[in-house]
VEXDREN-508399 format. One record per residue (C-alpha): x, y, z. Coordinates in nm, 3 decimals. Each point is the difference from the previous one (the first is absolute). Last residue first. Example, Ala and Ser with C-alpha at 12.3 -4.5 7.8 and 13.67 -1.06 7.14 Angstrom:
<voses>
{{1.367, -0.106, 0.714}}
{{-0.137, -0.344, 0.066}}
</voses>
This chain:
<voses>
{{-7.384, -0.919, -0.692}}
{{-0.077, 0.177, -0.339}}
{{-0.022, -0.227, -0.275}}
{{0.136, 0.092, -0.379}}
{{0.236, 0.251, 0.091}}
{{0.237, 0.104, -0.286}}
{{0.349, -0.078, -0.105}}
{{0.220, 0.212, -0.239}}
{{0.301, -0.056, 0.229}}
{{-0.009, 0.384, 0.114}}
{{-0.402, -0.079, 0.112}}
{{0.153, -0.254, 0.215}}
{{0.190, 0.185, 0.131}}
{{-0.262, 0.268, 0.108}}
{{-0.278, -0.239, 0.073}}
{{0.256, -0.227, 0.190}}
{{0.104, 0.312, 0.257}}
{{-0.382, 0.097, 0.003}}
{{-0.067, -0.340, 0.149}}
{{0.321, 0.003, 0.217}}
{{-0.111, 0.353, 0.188}}
{{-0.369, -0.140, 0.016}}
{{0.130, -0.305, 0.171}}
{{0.255, 0.081, 0.264}}
{{0.348, -0.047, 0.014}}
{{0.103, 0.388, -0.046}}
{{0.125, 0.127, -0.323}}
{{0.313, 0.103, -0.061}}
{{0.199, -0.077, 0.263}}
{{0.253, -0.229, -0.222}}
{{-0.101, -0.289, 0.164}}
{{-0.347, 0.043, -0.087}}
{{0.102, 0.154, -0.350}}
{{0.209, -0.352, -0.021}}
{{-0.272, -0.239, 0.103}}
{{-0.239, 0.132, -0.287}}
{{0.228, 0.031, -0.259}}
{{0.096, -0.381, 0.128}}
{{-0.376, -0.074, -0.053}}
{{-0.015, 0.159, -0.321}}
{{0.296, -0.149, -0.207}}
{{-0.096, -0.334, 0.174}}
{{-0.366, 0.012, -0.187}}
{{0.162, 0.122, -0.289}}
{{0.243, -0.316, -0.037}}
{{-0.202, -0.254, 0.020}}
{{-0.344, -0.122, 0.140}}
{{-0.301, 0.068, -0.230}}
{{-0.149, 0.393, 0.024}}
{{-0.318, 0.053, 0.005}}
{{0.065, 0.385, 0.155}}
{{-0.158, -0.023, 0.336}}
{{-0.035, -0.375, 0.010}}
{{0.374, -0.055, -0.075}}
{{0.090, 0.266, 0.248}}
{{-0.231, -0.190, 0.289}}
{{0.202, -0.294, -0.063}}
{{0.355, 0.202, 0.018}}
{{-0.106, 0.157, 0.347}}
{{-0.165, 0.302, 0.081}}
{{0.034, 0.107, 0.393}}
{{0.380, 0.003, -0.026}}
{{0.150, -0.263, 0.239}}
{{0.250, 0.085, 0.313}}
{{0.196, -0.219, 0.191}}
{{0.169, 0.284, 0.139}}
{{-0.137, 0.363, -0.140}}
{{-0.248, 0.070, 0.256}}
{{0.015, 0.363, -0.133}}
{{0.055, 0.240, 0.322}}
{{0.110, -0.279, 0.287}}
{{0.208, -0.167, -0.244}}
{{0.170, 0.325, -0.127}}
{{0.115, 0.104, 0.317}}
{{0.106, -0.322, 0.151}}
{{0.239, -0.033, -0.340}}
{{0.106, 0.327, 0.061}}
{{0.142, -0.023, 0.338}}
{{0.153, -0.326, -0.060}}
{{0.182, 0.159, -0.316}}
{{0.082, 0.288, 0.253}}
{{0.184, -0.253, 0.255}}
{{0.133, -0.147, -0.280}}
{{0.165, 0.322, -0.089}}
{{0.136, 0.043, 0.391}}
{{0.127, -0.399, -0.039}}
{{0.161, 0.095, -0.321}}
{{0.165, 0.336, 0.143}}
{{0.113, -0.194, 0.353}}
{{0.155, -0.292, -0.247}}
{{0.179, 0.234, -0.178}}
{{0.154, 0.249, 0.301}}
{{0.065, -0.345, 0.179}}
{{0.231, -0.136, -0.281}}
{{0.058, -0.336, 0.030}}
{{-0.262, -0.065, -0.242}}
{{-0.252, -0.272, 0.020}}
{{-0.328, 0.106, -0.078}}
{{-0.223, -0.301, -0.085}}
{{-0.115, -0.068, 0.320}}
{{-0.216, 0.358, -0.062}}
{{-0.097, -0.140, -0.335}}
{{-0.089, -0.342, 0.166}}
{{-0.259, 0.193, 0.249}}
{{-0.154, 0.187, -0.225}}
{{-0.041, -0.333, -0.215}}
{{-0.201, -0.125, 0.241}}
{{-0.204, 0.298, 0.107}}
{{-0.086, -0.001, -0.371}}
{{-0.141, -0.343, -0.016}}
{{-0.353, 0.063, 0.004}}
{{0.052, 0.137, -0.334}}
{{0.310, 0.056, -0.181}}
{{-0.094, 0.068, -0.327}}
{{-0.263, 0.277, 0.142}}
{{0.172, 0.147, 0.281}}
{{0.336, 0.049, -0.210}}
{{-0.306, 0.129, -0.336}}
{{-0.109, 0.216, 0.240}}
{{0.341, 0.157, 0.174}}
{{0.152, 0.029, -0.337}}
{{-0.333, 0.224, -0.089}}
{{0.036, 0.205, 0.283}}
{{0.341, 0.112, -0.077}}
{{0.300, -0.037, 0.255}}
{{0.279, 0.187, -0.093}}
{{0.348, -0.228, -0.076}}
{{0.166, -0.230, 0.148}}
{{-0.271, -0.108, 0.279}}
{{-0.214, -0.103, -0.303}}
{{0.297, -0.183, -0.159}}
{{0.039, -0.236, 0.313}}
{{-0.357, -0.032, 0.053}}
{{0.031, -0.147, -0.333}}
{{0.250, -0.219, -0.009}}
{{-0.143, -0.258, 0.157}}
{{-0.295, -0.010, -0.190}}
{{0.099, -0.365, -0.250}}
{{0.169, -0.194, 0.302}}
{{-0.288, 0.106, 0.257}}
{{-0.252, -0.134, -0.302}}
{{0.154, -0.256, -0.037}}
{{0.016, -0.162, 0.335}}
{{-0.376, 0.070, 0.037}}
{{-0.038, -0.165, -0.310}}
{{0.169, -0.308, 0.131}}
{{-0.128, 0.009, 0.362}}
{{-0.369, 0.014, -0.195}}
{{0.044, -0.296, -0.143}}
{{0.299, -0.228, -0.097}}
{{0.108, -0.129, 0.334}}
{{0.347, -0.047, 0.043}}
{{0.126, -0.325, -0.160}}
{{0.356, 0.075, -0.041}}
{{0.000, -0.024, -0.386}}
{{-0.324, 0.153, -0.086}}
{{0.070, 0.311, 0.255}}
{{0.320, 0.062, -0.180}}
{{-0.169, -0.003, -0.340}}
{{-0.286, 0.199, 0.092}}
{{0.255, 0.237, 0.192}}
{{0.250, 0.089, -0.351}}
{{-0.296, 0.201, -0.136}}
{{0.002, 0.251, 0.283}}
{{0.397, 0.017, 0.034}}
{{-0.001, 0.104, -0.367}}
{{-0.258, 0.296, 0.059}}
{{0.194, 0.101, 0.343}}
{{0.310, -0.002, -0.246}}
{{-0.128, 0.223, -0.245}}
{{0.300, 0.228, -0.020}}
{{0.293, -0.138, 0.214}}
{{0.280, 0.249, -0.080}}
{{0.321, 0.076, 0.045}}
{{0.203, 0.274, -0.087}}
{{-0.203, 0.297, -0.129}}
{{0.224, 0.105, -0.314}}
{{0.207, -0.313, -0.063}}
{{-0.303, -0.162, 0.051}}
{{0.007, -0.346, 0.113}}
{{-0.264, -0.233, 0.025}}
{{-0.202, -0.247, 0.253}}
{{-0.327, -0.104, -0.100}}
{{0.043, -0.392, 0.059}}
{{0.265, 0.037, 0.272}}
{{-0.289, 0.226, 0.173}}
{{-0.292, -0.182, -0.023}}
{{0.032, -0.199, 0.357}}
{{-0.037, 0.337, 0.146}}
{{-0.337, -0.023, 0.203}}
{{0.067, -0.369, 0.051}}
{{0.122, 0.024, 0.394}}
{{-0.262, 0.292, 0.071}}
{{-0.294, -0.199, -0.178}}
{{0.089, -0.299, 0.211}}
{{-0.009, 0.185, 0.318}}
{{-0.350, 0.148, -0.112}}
{{-0.075, -0.336, -0.037}}
{{0.100, -0.128, 0.371}}
{{-0.197, 0.320, 0.123}}
{{0.183, 0.045, 0.343}}
{{0.045, 0.379, -0.063}}
{{0.216, 0.303, 0.115}}
{{0.334, -0.102, 0.108}}
{{-0.018, -0.293, -0.230}}
{{-0.031, 0.225, -0.286}}
{{0.314, 0.188, 0.060}}
{{0.184, -0.388, 0.033}}
{{-0.145, -0.071, -0.345}}
{{0.109, 0.355, -0.168}}
{{0.371, -0.063, 0.160}}
{{-0.021, -0.365, -0.158}}
{{-0.094, 0.149, -0.316}}
{{0.286, 0.263, 0.033}}
{{0.268, -0.314, 0.063}}
{{-0.148, -0.175, -0.335}}
{{0.018, 0.352, -0.231}}
{{0.389, 0.046, 0.075}}
{{0.030, 0.386, -0.060}}
{{0.070, 0.127, -0.365}}
{{0.348, 0.075, -0.124}}
{{0.142, 0.278, -0.244}}
{{0.391, 0.052, -0.046}}
{{-0.082, -0.037, -0.366}}
{{-0.181, -0.346, 0.047}}
{{-0.005, -0.148, 0.338}}
{{-0.276, -0.336, 0.146}}
{{-0.102, -0.032, 0.324}}
{{-0.095, -0.387, 0.091}}
{{-0.331, -0.160, 0.106}}
{{-0.325, 0.014, -0.144}}
{{0.034, -0.343, -0.213}}
{{0.013, -0.147, 0.337}}
{{-0.354, 0.116, 0.067}}
{{-0.154, -0.165, -0.326}}
{{0.231, -0.287, 0.074}}
{{-0.260, -0.098, 0.303}}
{{0.037, -0.372, 0.097}}
{{0.316, -0.103, -0.177}}
{{0.163, 0.327, 0.024}}
{{-0.152, 0.043, 0.349}}
{{0.162, -0.319, 0.132}}
{{0.366, 0.116, -0.062}}
{{0.087, -0.029, 0.387}}
{{0.094, 0.385, -0.057}}
{{-0.358, 0.088, -0.162}}
{{-0.208, -0.174, 0.232}}
{{0.220, 0.159, 0.304}}
{{-0.094, 0.337, -0.129}}
{{-0.349, -0.100, -0.076}}
{{-0.019, -0.105, 0.386}}
{{0.158, 0.280, 0.158}}
{{-0.130, 0.250, -0.248}}
{{-0.386, -0.128, 0.181}}
{{0.081, 0.195, 0.321}}
{{-0.336, -0.081, 0.229}}
{{-0.079, -0.328, -0.198}}
{{-0.300, -0.010, -0.216}}
{{0.257, -0.035, -0.301}}
{{0.145, -0.305, 0.134}}
{{-0.352, -0.138, 0.102}}
{{-0.078, 0.049, -0.378}}
{{0.302, -0.159, -0.118}}
{{-0.040, -0.320, 0.181}}
{{-0.351, -0.021, -0.125}}
{{0.115, 0.061, -0.327}}
{{0.251, -0.283, -0.031}}
{{-0.288, -0.261, 0.147}}
{{-0.218, 0.093, -0.272}}
{{0.292, 0.020, -0.254}}
{{0.007, -0.385, 0.079}}
{{0.428, -0.091, 0.115}}
{{0.179, -0.223, -0.231}}
{{0.183, 0.305, -0.106}}
{{0.104, 0.069, 0.300}}
{{0.270, -0.210, -0.088}}
{{0.249, 0.236, -0.175}}
{{0.071, 0.202, 0.349}}
{{0.175, -0.308, 0.134}}
{{0.328, 0.179, -0.002}}
{{-0.076, 0.345, 0.058}}
{{-0.247, -0.179, 0.303}}
{{0.308, -0.207, 0.148}}
{{0.209, 0.386, -0.001}}
{{-0.261, 0.107, 0.247}}
{{-0.038, -0.297, 0.217}}
{{0.368, 0.053, 0.048}}
{{-0.044, 0.375, 0.048}}
{{-0.244, -0.022, 0.251}}
{{-0.290, 0.192, -0.121}}
{{-0.062, 0.323, 0.215}}
{{-0.336, 0.051, 0.184}}
{{-0.234, 0.330, -0.018}}
{{-0.273, -0.224, 0.100}}
{{-0.200, 0.001, -0.312}}
{{0.286, 0.076, -0.254}}
{{0.218, -0.277, 0.144}}
{{-0.297, -0.219, 0.033}}
{{-0.100, 0.042, -0.377}}
{{0.340, -0.052, -0.134}}
{{0.058, -0.301, 0.203}}
{{-0.357, -0.080, -0.101}}
{{0.055, 0.005, -0.384}}
{{0.304, -0.225, 0.043}}
{{-0.241, -0.218, 0.155}}
{{-0.150, -0.053, -0.296}}
{{0.257, -0.228, -0.110}}
{{-0.127, -0.279, 0.178}}
{{0.254, -0.326, -0.061}}
{{0.304, 0.251, -0.118}}
{{-0.070, 0.238, 0.273}}
{{0.040, -0.184, 0.264}}
{{0.308, -0.243, -0.161}}
{{0.202, 0.324, -0.105}}
{{-0.087, 0.145, 0.341}}
{{0.181, -0.315, 0.189}}
{{-0.236, -0.019, 0.342}}
{{-0.184, 0.215, 0.210}}
{{-0.050, 0.297, -0.258}}
{{0.139, 0.358, 0.097}}
{{-0.171, 0.317, 0.048}}
{{0.184, 0.236, 0.228}}
{{-0.148, 0.309, 0.241}}
{{0.330, -0.139, 0.231}}
{{-0.274, -0.035, 0.333}}
{{-0.229, -0.154, -0.271}}
{{0.297, -0.238, -0.096}}
{{0.065, -0.086, 0.354}}
{{-0.369, -0.101, 0.079}}
{{0.033, -0.224, -0.304}}
{{0.292, -0.183, 0.109}}
{{0.011, -0.303, -0.186}}
{{-0.173, -0.272, 0.280}}
{{-0.239, 0.255, 0.160}}
{{-0.278, -0.189, 0.213}}
{{-0.166, 0.208, 0.282}}
{{-0.173, -0.158, 0.237}}
{{-0.330, 0.184, 0.089}}
{{-0.222, -0.279, 0.110}}
{{0.251, -0.330, 0.088}}
{{-0.309, -0.186, 0.211}}
{{-0.253, 0.181, -0.168}}
{{0.096, -0.086, -0.378}}
{{0.086, 0.329, -0.137}}
{{0.323, -0.008, -0.128}}
{{0.124, 0.331, -0.177}}
{{0.167, -0.038, -0.280}}
{{0.290, 0.190, -0.230}}
{{0.049, -0.076, -0.350}}
{{-0.124, 0.309, -0.150}}
{{0.313, 0.225, 0.117}}
{{0.168, -0.255, -0.142}}
{{-0.070, -0.015, -0.325}}
{{-0.214, -0.171, -0.270}}
{{-0.125, -0.263, 0.232}}
{{0.093, -0.375, -0.095}}
{{0.240, -0.080, 0.295}}
{{-0.276, 0.114, 0.248}}
{{-0.220, -0.293, -0.078}}
{{0.285, -0.256, -0.047}}
{{0.079, 0.078, 0.361}}
{{-0.361, 0.029, 0.098}}
{{-0.025, -0.378, -0.094}}
{{-0.075, -0.132, -0.336}}
{{-0.307, -0.109, -0.208}}
{{0.057, 0.005, -0.357}}
{{-0.062, 0.232, -0.277}}
{{0.131, 0.001, -0.384}}
{{0.048, 0.360, -0.080}}
{{-0.150, 0.262, -0.273}}
{{0.255, 0.221, -0.092}}
{{0.006, -0.205, -0.339}}
{{0.283, -0.044, -0.244}}
{{0.247, -0.094, 0.238}}
{{-0.171, -0.260, 0.191}}
{{-0.038, 0.072, 0.349}}
{{0.014, -0.167, 0.352}}
{{-0.211, 0.070, 0.335}}
{{0.014, -0.072, 0.360}}
{{-0.301, 0.038, 0.211}}
{{-0.191, 0.074, 0.339}}
{{-0.359, -0.010, -0.052}}
{{-0.178, 0.305, -0.081}}
{{-0.268, 0.247, 0.136}}
{{-0.046, 0.328, -0.125}}
{{-0.192, 0.276, 0.247}}
{{-0.184, 0.338, -0.131}}
{{-0.105, 0.232, 0.241}}
{{-0.267, 0.271, 0.018}}
{{-0.253, -0.218, 0.119}}
{{0.103, -0.333, 0.008}}
{{0.075, -0.146, -0.347}}
{{0.171, -0.355, 0.004}}
{{0.209, -0.162, -0.302}}
{{0.108, -0.335, -0.087}}
{{0.286, -0.147, -0.104}}
{{0.100, -0.305, -0.177}}
{{0.056, 0.137, -0.337}}
{{-0.225, -0.254, -0.239}}
{{-0.226, 0.010, 0.344}}
{{-0.099, 0.337, -0.033}}
{{-0.209, 0.077, 0.365}}
{{-0.214, 0.325, 0.036}}
{{-0.095, 0.036, 0.360}}
{{-0.236, 0.304, 0.085}}
{{-0.013, 0.131, 0.362}}
{{-0.254, 0.186, 0.167}}
{{-0.217, -0.316, 0.077}}
{{0.228, -0.168, 0.240}}
{{0.326, 0.060, 0.106}}
{{0.047, -0.349, 0.078}}
{{-0.105, -0.121, -0.327}}
{{0.215, 0.210, -0.199}}
{{0.299, -0.127, 0.258}}
{{-0.065, -0.365, -0.072}}
{{-0.023, 0.015, -0.362}}
{{0.305, 0.211, -0.039}}
{{0.207, -0.240, 0.217}}
{{-0.142, -0.274, -0.233}}
{{0.092, 0.191, -0.294}}
{{0.352, 0.053, 0.124}}
{{0.065, -0.380, 0.041}}
{{0.314, -0.092, 0.184}}
{{0.303, 0.213, 0.125}}
{{-0.222, 0.336, 0.005}}
{{0.115, 0.303, -0.196}}
{{-0.245, 0.304, 0.096}}
{{0.010, 0.333, -0.227}}
{{-0.191, 0.335, 0.155}}
{{-0.132, 0.268, -0.243}}
{{-0.158, 0.319, 0.205}}
{{0.367, 0.136, 0.033}}
{{0.098, 0.312, 0.235}}
{{0.373, 0.074, 0.033}}
{{0.211, 0.014, 0.252}}
{{0.320, -0.131, -0.180}}
{{-0.010, -0.300, 0.172}}
{{-0.359, -0.069, 0.004}}
{{0.051, 0.057, -0.399}}
{{0.233, -0.308, -0.001}}
{{-0.223, -0.183, 0.175}}
{{-0.287, 0.039, -0.208}}
{{0.206, 0.007, -0.306}}
{{0.111, -0.360, 0.049}}
{{-0.135, -0.258, 0.276}}
{{-0.211, -0.033, 0.285}}
{{0.100, -0.369, 0.107}}
{{-0.176, -0.351, 0.078}}
{{0.111, -0.339, 0.100}}
{{-0.299, -0.196, -0.040}}
{{-0.159, -0.183, 0.348}}
{{-0.363, 0.038, -0.216}}
{{-0.137, 0.139, 0.358}}
{{0.314, 0.165, 0.045}}
{{-0.019, 0.180, -0.335}}
{{-0.367, 0.071, 0.049}}
{{0.074, 0.202, 0.355}}
{{0.268, 0.191, -0.148}}
{{-0.151, 0.103, -0.300}}
{{-0.349, 0.122, 0.184}}
{{0.266, 0.173, 0.257}}
{{0.185, 0.196, -0.274}}
{{-0.370, 0.076, -0.169}}
{{-0.141, 0.119, 0.305}}
{{0.278, 0.242, 0.119}}
{{0.360, 0.079, 0.131}}
{{0.257, -0.111, -0.240}}
{{0.168, 0.348, 0.000}}
{{0.030, -0.059, 0.410}}
{{0.131, -0.295, -0.027}}
{{0.283, 0.111, -0.297}}
{{0.068, 0.262, 0.277}}
{{0.047, -0.208, 0.281}}
{{0.235, -0.224, -0.173}}
{{0.260, 0.259, -0.067}}
{{-0.033, 0.162, -0.383}}
{{0.357, 0.150, -0.041}}
{{0.137, 0.112, -0.333}}
</voses>
């Protein structure tokens, strides 16, 4: 892939690059723009993150650059790592001195020493990230490409600069980064590099779950995330990280009756959803929506393979996964639990006559997440039969129409009855317990079934009648 001198100079115009070049020359330090910024420049992708390497002190250069840029620049120094960051307007510039690294087998934290530009480029993860452009004024725009990274960009290849076994053993997170770049950029992993990932997959065990999750999030947010998860599976990494997903693989046949491969189906659902939403946690819900199927799979000679209550099993599995992967155990977990638990409900409604009562209950349980739930359900249609897809989508359109109609009429989404549990206790002089719960449930069901409107007088009269049938009398009017 060609990147001529004039094109480089044009792309490096602007105050930031002028200031870096000026201060680098003042310090008499060889200085380079390096890594991802150069890669994205070649690929004509925009980037606001600039990595700067100098042969000398990166911190001193950062301090000089920040001083030159003035009050709009925000400097952060990380002495323990020998790095510094300058934030200027909407751009982040990372500064580091050129260095070489050596590793202990039981840690991905390197022993760092000062080094040359060649040393620094050798330690890079992939050839496409081992490109550098000289920024000093005398050699401004000179491209350094010692590992043919430009050619690998042309060939759409992910390849390590040095022996891939050493690269991945030293820092196993690079295995996930290889998959991530392949997924984000639409590149291929070079065969020798791929085989090295397979050989070194067990090394991923020394990587923290937080770092793994960060890479997985980037993979799942890529334009076609199935590419990344398919590669994770083929390298053997997925079974080590998320065995609940690899458990979906395979087709079992009994009495000449087989079921679809639920892993490939899940990846299709994920890609379908990726075309309609960039919501990270909705994409995770798509990936997790069928994880309960292996536990619920049964064969019935009369009906074939069934996965009854797989949504319930899947919902119950999520907390353990979130804990293990260091995902947030807050509303993100509850959101995923809700979508996995409910993902079959609109599908059932699309298969049968849609009643107002069923729509009210779906609105009540899904609340503000009803639109995301519908996106997930529509993505779940992966049939190869165009007529079946057309029929399901038409039925979902009907469900959406009914949802809108019922919501406008009854305001059911996130509704609260006008009389709550405490008021019920006051009305009938009841202690907390089963009876209060039964009356609350009776009110909720009556509203959702359309027997009474969600209004105070109607609820009050309903409570009088229902409680009277249970032998209760009002002791206090509220």
